[in-house]
C-alpha positions in Angstrom: 0.0 0.0 0.0 2.8 2.4 0.9 4.6 1.5 -2.4 1.5 2.4 -4.4 1.3 5.8 -2.7 4.9 6.5 -3.3 4.6 5.6 -7.0 1.5 7.9 -7.4 3.3 10.7 -5.7 6.3 10.4 -8.0 4.0 10.5 -11.1 2.3 13.6 -9.9 5.6 15.3 -9.2 7.0 14.4 -12.7 3.8 15.7 -14.4 3.9 19.0 -12.4 7.5 19.6 -13.4 6.7 18.9 -17.1 3.8 21.3 -17.1 6.0 24.0 -15.5 8.8 23.5 -18.0 6.3 23.6 -20.9 4.9 26.9 -19.7 8.4 28.4 -19.4 9.2 27.3 -23.0 5.9 28.7 -24.3 6.4 32.0 -22.6 10.0 32.2 -23.9 8.8 31.4 -27.4 6.0 34.0 -27.2 8.4 36.6 -26.1 10.9 35.8 -28.8 8.1 35.9 -31.4 7.0 39.3 -30.3 10.5 40.7 -30.5 11.1 39.2 -34.0 7.7 40.2 -35.4 7.9 43.8 -34.4 10.0 45.9 -36.9 12.3 48.6 -35.6 11.1 52.1 -36.3 14.0 54.5 -37.1 12.0 57.8 -37.4 8.8 59.3 -38.6 8.5 61.5 -41.8 5.9 63.7 -43.4 4.0 61.9 -46.2 4.4 64.8 -48.6 7.9 66.0 -47.4 10.4 63.2 -46.7 12.9 65.8 -45.5 10.7 66.5 -42.5 11.8 63.9 -39.9 10.9 63.4 -36.2 11.9 60.9 -33.5 8.3 60.3 -32.4 4.8 60.3 -34.0 3.0 63.6 -34.6 1.7 66.0 -37.3 3.5 67.3 -40.3 3.5 71.1 -41.1 0.6 70.3 -43.5 -1.4 68.7 -40.7 -1.0 65.1 -41.9 0.0 62.2 -39.6 3.7 61.3 -39.7 4.4 57.9 -41.1 7.0 55.5 -39.7 10.2 54.5 -41.5 11.4 51.0 -40.5 14.9 49.6 -40.4 14.3 47.2 -43.3 12.9 50.0 -45.4 15.6 52.4 -44.7 18.2 49.8 -45.5 17.0 49.3 -49.1 20.0 49.3 -51.4 18.1 51.0 -54.3 17.6 54.7 -53.5 15.0 55.0 -56.3 12.6 52.7 -54.3 10.3 54.4 -51.8 7.9 52.9 -49.3 4.6 54.5 -48.5 2.2 53.4 -45.8 -0.9 51.6 -47.0 -3.2 54.2 -45.5 -1.3 57.0 -47.4 -1.5 54.9 -50.6 -5.3 54.7 -50.2 -5.6 58.5 -49.5 -3.6 59.3 -52.7 -6.0 57.2 -54.8 -3.2 55.1 -56.2 -4.4 52.7 -59.0 -2.4 50.3 -61.0 -2.6 48.4 -64.3 -0.6 45.6 -65.8 1.7 46.2 -68.8 0.4 44.1 -71.7 2.0 42.3 -74.6 0.1 42.5 -77.9 -0.3 44.3 -81.2 -1.1 48.0 -81.4 -3.1 49.4 -84.3 -1.5 52.3 -86.1 -4.6 54.4 -85.7 -4.5 58.1 -86.4 -6.9 60.3 -84.5 -7.1 63.8 -85.7 -9.5 66.6 -86.6 -10.4 68.3 -89.9 -12.9 70.3 -91.9 -15.5 69.3 -94.5 -15.0 70.8 -97.9 -16.6 70.6 -101.3 -15.3 67.9 -103.6 -13.3 70.1 -106.0 -13.7 67.5 -108.8 -17.4 68.5 -108.9 -16.8 72.2 -108.6 -17.6 74.4 -111.7 -16.6 78.0 -112.2 -18.9 80.0 -114.4 -17.3 82.7 -116.6 -18.4 84.7 -119.6 -16.3 84.4 -122.8 -17.2 88.0 -123.8 -17.6 91.4 -122.3 -21.1 92.5 -121.4 -23.7 93.3 -118.8 -25.7 90.9 -116.6 -29.3 91.8 -117.4 -31.1 89.0 -115.6 -29.7 86.9 -112.7 -31.7 83.8 -111.8 -29.5 82.7 -108.9 -29.9 85.3 -106.2 -27.6 84.2 -103.4 -24.8 81.7 -102.5 -26.0 78.4 -101.4 -29.1 78.3 -103.6 -29.8 74.8 -105.1 -29.2 74.5 -108.8 -30.6 71.9 -111.2 -29.1 70.8 -114.5 -30.5 72.9 -117.4 -31.6 75.7 -115.1 -31.2 79.3 -116.3 -28.3 81.0 -114.5 -28.3 84.4 -116.0 -28.9 86.5 -119.2 -26.2 88.7 -120.7 -26.2 91.5 -123.1 -23.0 91.7 -125.2 -22.3 93.7 -128.4 -19.9 90.9 -129.4 -22.6 88.3 -129.2 -25.0 90.5 -131.1 -22.5 91.0 -133.9 -21.7 87.3 -134.1 -25.4 86.5 -134.5 -25.8 89.0 -137.3 -22.8 87.6 -139.1 -24.3 84.1 -138.8 -27.6 85.2 -140.3 -25.8 87.0 -143.1 -23.9 83.8 -143.9 -27.2 81.9 -143.9 -28.8 84.4 -146.4 -25.7 84.2 -148.6 -25.9 80.4 -148.8 -22.1 80.0 -148.5 -21.7 76.8 -146.6 -18.1 77.6 -145.6 -19.1 81.0 -144.1 -22.1 79.4 -142.4 -19.9 76.8 -140.7 -17.3 79.4 -139.7 -20.0 81.7 -138.2 -21.6 78.8 -136.3 -18.3 77.7 -134.8 -17.6 81.3 -133.7 -20.9 81.4 -131.9 -20.1 78.1 -130.1 -16.7 79.4 -129.2 -18.2 82.5 -127.6 -20.4 80.3 -125.4 -23.7 80.4 -127.2 -25.7 77.3 -126.4 -26.7 74.9 -129.2 -30.4 75.6 -128.5 -29.9 79.3 -129.2 -28.2 78.5 -132.6 -31.1 76.3 -133.5 -33.5 79.1 -132.7 -31.4 81.4 -135.0 -31.7 78.9 -137.8 -35.5 78.8 -137.4 -36.4 82.3 -136.5 -33.7 84.2 -138.4 -33.8 87.0 -135.8 -31.0 88.3 -133.6 -31.6 87.9 -129.8 -30.5 90.9 -127.7 -29.9 88.8 -124.6 -28.1 85.5 -124.5 -29.1 82.9 -121.8 -26.6 80.7 -119.9 -27.8 77.5 -118.3 -26.4 75.1 -115.6 -24.7 72.0 -116.9 -25.2 69.9 -113.7 -26.9 69.7 -110.3 -25.4 71.4 -107.3 -25.3 74.4 -105.1 -24.1 78.0 -105.7 -20.8 77.8 -103.8 -19.9 81.4 -104.7 -21.8 84.3 -106.3 -19.7 87.2 -107.4 -22.1 89.4 -109.5 -25.4 91.2 -109.3 -27.9 92.3 -112.0 -26.6 95.2 -114.1 -22.9 94.6 -113.4 -20.4 94.8 -116.2 -18.3 91.7 -116.6 -15.3 90.5 -118.5 -14.0 87.0 -119.2 -11.8 87.4 -116.0 -14.9 87.9 -113.8 -16.0 84.8 -111.8 -19.7 85.0 -112.0 -20.4 82.0 -109.7 -19.3 78.5 -108.7 -21.5 75.4 -108.7 -20.5 72.4 -106.6 -22.1 69.2 -105.5 -22.4 67.8 -101.9 -22.1 64.2 -102.9 -19.4 63.3 -102.4 -17.4 65.7 -100.1 -13.8 66.0 -99.0 -12.6 66.1 -95.5 -9.2 67.8 -95.1 -7.2 66.7 -92.1 -3.7 67.3 -90.7 -1.5 64.5 -89.4 1.5 64.8 -87.0 4.8 64.4 -88.7 5.6 61.4 -86.5 2.5 59.6 -87.8 3.0 60.6 -91.5 4.4 57.1 -92.4 1.2 55.4 -91.1 -1.0 57.0 -93.8 -1.4 55.4 -97.3 -3.9 56.1 -100.0 -7.0 53.8 -99.8 -7.0 53.3 -96.0 -10.3 53.3 -94.3 -11.4 56.4 -92.3 -14.3 57.3 -90.0 -15.7 60.7 -89.3 -17.9 62.0 -86.5 -19.7 65.3 -86.1 -20.6 67.2 -83.0 -24.1 68.0 -84.1 -24.9 64.4 -84.8 -23.5 62.5 -81.8 -23.4 58.7 -82.1 -23.4 58.7 -85.9 -20.4 58.1 -88.1 -19.6 58.0 -91.8 -17.1 55.7 -93.6 -14.7 57.0 -96.2 -11.2 56.5 -97.6 -7.9 58.3 -97.9 -8.0 59.9 -101.3 -4.8 61.9 -101.5 -1.7 62.7 -99.4 -0.2 66.1 -100.1 3.5 66.2 -100.8 4.5 69.0 -98.4 4.4 69.5 -94.6 3.2 72.7 -93.2 6.3 74.6 -92.1 4.6 76.2 -89.1 2.6 73.3 -87.6 4.9 70.5 -88.9 1.8 68.5 -90.0 1.0 66.6 -93.1 -2.2 67.5 -95.0 -4.3 64.5 -96.0 -7.5 64.5 -98.1 -10.3 62.0 -97.3 -13.3 61.3 -99.5 -16.8 60.5 -98.0 -20.1 59.6 -99.6 -22.7 62.2 -98.6 -26.0 61.2 -100.0 -27.9 62.6 -97.0 -26.0 65.9 -97.3 -25.3 65.7 -93.5 -21.7 66.6 -94.1 -21.7 70.3 -94.9 -18.7 72.4 -96.0 -16.6 74.0 -93.2 -18.0 71.7 -90.5 -15.6 70.6 -87.8 -15.1 66.8 -87.8 -13.2 64.2 -85.7 -11.5 61.6 -87.8 -10.0 58.2 -87.2 -7.8 56.7 -89.9 -7.3 53.0 -89.5 -3.8 51.8 -90.3 -2.1 48.4 -90.1 -1.2 46.7 -86.8 2.3 46.4 -85.3 4.1 43.3 -84.2 3.4 42.3 -80.6 4.9 44.9 -78.3 4.8 45.8 -74.6 2.3 48.7 -74.0 0.8 50.5 -71.0 -2.0 53.0 -70.6 -1.1 56.5 -71.8 -2.2 57.9 -68.5 0.7 56.1 -66.8 3.4 57.9 -68.8 5.2 60.8 -67.1 6.7 62.8 -69.9 10.0 64.6 -69.2 12.1 67.0 -71.2 14.9 64.4 -71.5 13.7 61.1 -70.0 10.2 59.7 -69.9 9.3 57.4 -67.0 6.6 55.4 -65.3 6.1 54.4 -61.7 6.3 50.6 -61.0 4.5 49.1 -58.1 6.7 46.5 -56.4 4.1 45.4 -53.8 3.9 46.0 -50.0 3.6 49.8 -50.6 7.0 50.0 -52.4 7.3 52.0 -55.7 10.1 52.9 -58.1 10.2 55.5 -60.8 11.4 53.7 -63.9 12.9 55.5 -67.0 11.4 54.1 -70.2 11.9 54.3 -74.0 8.5 54.8 -75.7 7.4 53.9 -79.2 4.2 54.5 -81.0 1.0 55.8 -79.4 -2.3 54.3 -80.4 -5.5 55.4 -78.8 -5.1 55.3 -75.0 -2.1 53.0 -75.2 1.6 53.7 -75.6 4.4 51.3 -76.6 7.3 50.7 -74.2 10.4 49.7 -75.9 12.5 49.2 -72.8 12.2 49.6 -69.1 9.0 47.6 -68.5 8.2 44.0 -69.0 4.9 42.4 -69.7 3.0 41.8 -66.5 4.6 44.6 -64.5 2.2 46.6 -62.3 2.3 50.3 -63.4 0.7 53.1 -61.5 -1.9 55.0 -63.5 -3.3 57.3 -60.9 -1.3 59.2 -58.3 2.0 58.5 -60.1 3.1 62.1 -60.2 3.1 62.5 -56.4 5.0 59.2 -56.0 7.5 60.2 -58.7 8.1 63.6 -57.1 8.8 61.9 -53.7 11.1 59.4 -55.4 13.1 62.2 -56.9 13.4 63.9 -53.5 14.5 60.7 -51.9 17.1 60.0 -54.6 18.4 63.6 -54.4 18.7 63.3 -50.6 20.5 60.0 -51.0 23.0 61.5 -53.4 23.5 64.4 -51.1 24.2 62.1 -48.2 26.7 60.1 -50.3 28.5 63.1 -51.4 28.5 64.7 -48.0 29.9 61.5 -46.4 32.9 61.7 -48.7 33.8 65.4 -49.0 31.5 67.6 -46.9 32.4 68.4 -43.3 30.2 66.9 -40.6 30.5 69.9 -38.3 30.6 73.7 -38.9 30.7 76.8 -36.8 28.7 79.9 -37.7 27.3 83.1 -36.2 23.6 83.4 -35.4 20.9 85.4 -33.6 18.5 83.7 -31.2 14.9 83.9 -32.3 13.3 81.6 -29.8 14.0 78.7 -27.5 12.0 75.7 -26.0 13.9 73.9 -23.3 11.1 71.4 -22.8 11.8 69.8 -26.2 15.4 70.9 -26.5 15.0 73.1 -29.5 16.2 76.5 -30.6 15.3 78.8 -33.5 18.3 80.7 -35.0 18.7 83.3 -37.7 22.1 82.2 -39.0 24.8 83.1 -41.4 25.2 81.3 -44.7 27.1 77.9 -44.6 29.3 77.7 -47.7 30.4 74.2 -46.8 26.9 72.9 -47.0 25.6 75.4 -49.7 23.2 76.9 -47.2 22.0 80.5 -47.6 21.5 82.8 -44.6 18.0 82.0 -43.1 16.0 81.2 -40.0 15.8 77.6 -38.9 14.6 75.4 -36.1 17.4 73.1 -34.6 17.6 70.3 -32.0 20.2 70.9 -29.3 22.4 68.1 -27.9 21.7 69.2 -24.3 18.9 71.5 -23.0 21.3 73.2 -20.7 22.9 74.9 -23.7 19.9 77.1 -24.2 19.3 78.0 -20.6 19.4 81.8 -20.1 19.4 82.6 -23.8 17.3 85.6 -24.7 15.6 86.4 -28.0 17.8 88.7 -30.1 21.0 87.5 -28.4 24.0 87.1 -30.7 25.8 83.8 -30.4 28.3 81.5 -32.2 27.1 78.0 -32.6 28.5 74.6 -33.7 26.2 72.5 -36.0 26.7 68.8 -36.4 25.2 66.7 -39.2 23.8 63.4 -37.9 23.9 60.1 -39.7 20.1 60.2 -40.3 20.3 63.6 -42.1 19.2 65.8 -39.2 21.2 68.7 -37.8 21.9 69.4 -34.1 23.5 72.2 -32.1 26.3 70.9 -30.0 27.9 74.2 -28.7 26.6 77.7 -28.1 29.0 80.6 -27.3 28.6 84.4 -27.1 29.4 85.8 -30.6 29.2 88.6 -33.1 26.1 89.6 -35.2 25.6 87.5 -38.3 27.0 89.0 -41.5 24.0 88.2 -43.7 20.5 89.3 -42.6 18.8 89.6 -46.0 16.6 86.6 -45.4 15.5 87.7 -41.9 12.2 86.1 -40.8 12.3 83.4 -43.5 9.9 80.6 -42.3 10.0 82.3 -38.9 6.3 82.2 -38.3 6.1 78.5 -39.1 8.9 77.6 -36.7 7.5 79.7 -33.9 4.1 78.1 -34.4 5.7 74.7 -34.2 7.5 75.4 -31.0 4.4 76.9 -29.4 
């Protein structure tokens, strides 16, 4: 009995020791996990101004929450990569799209104006001097039918020609008759009028001129009673079926246009409707001012909906390219020397990527180098990200240069503009710092020890030692009585902002 009790006691003791050891191991594992999972925060920065850094959370000068910069982010070897907190990404409205691989249509989108088809345009002139006695067409734009009377003219030359023809008829000389008839025809007398002379044998004082085809009066340059010569343009008659559309194509797209290509036109006053036509002619010269190529399109216009001088939007459909990598045109950031896009690397990390662009078709643009198919490209908010990337790259280059050649500590003269011992800060109006390319200005500085600013008064002249820290901040390490600063031209620069911050 005693042996059983001893055995049971030993089992209970072993079990208790095992549970205790297990709890210790579990607590150690939890503690270790908490330490390894929590990233180290180096400092906090303003979302819109990476140069504004603080050692603790707070607000930026623009009133935005400061975002943390972690040790793994700060240690990224690529200075062009920036990291943005996910909440800031959402606030910026960042949207992405994938770069695609496929063919692009060489589609030319341009604008132009409707014009008469000049192949149907007729200019009406008189072949003799005279006076317009009767004008049947009263204004430009009037419809004209084939065979319609246009005007009646009195001309002494035509009267004499008729008299000579009648005299030849009375004389019975066939040679003179034929010569007189040909003269009448050459002066523009219609065949019906000559037939009337043969039958009536009477000279007509007025000679009538008739339209040869249907159309509209495109131009009317005379009125009744006006004296005209063969050089006078009496009127022009043109048809509206078909019509021309004259467009201008950018020089870089000139090689995409060939005669016979299909084209489509849309008008503002008839939204949703389109007309199909073809490229009819490509003019040989470029406009020296606009650097554009003039192209003529021909469209059928049975309904007469296309009217001369109307503004039109045109699409000319060219052939397709070979498969190329292309992205939305909205993603492209055009620069004076280098074009670029912003690539999303995931986990709030972005990089501004220089690219070489090719053709542009519709809302897509070809990327010859710099982007691969499937890459995520920022299409909204990329300009803010690109500007921040440029700032970070510039600061990185400054830090690299300064670590090699610039001094880490300088001494300058300054005037005290405010102190705050509670947070160890001082506002100084200081001289220029040639070693760091600083102009004379007013700035807020951290101090290494709050005792350095005890007893300082606003307006007091001091000599200070400024040290540049490894994280890019600057700190006052020594303050001594000094002489007034030599440069005060920028007095008060940003003074109100710094005082507001200290208060």
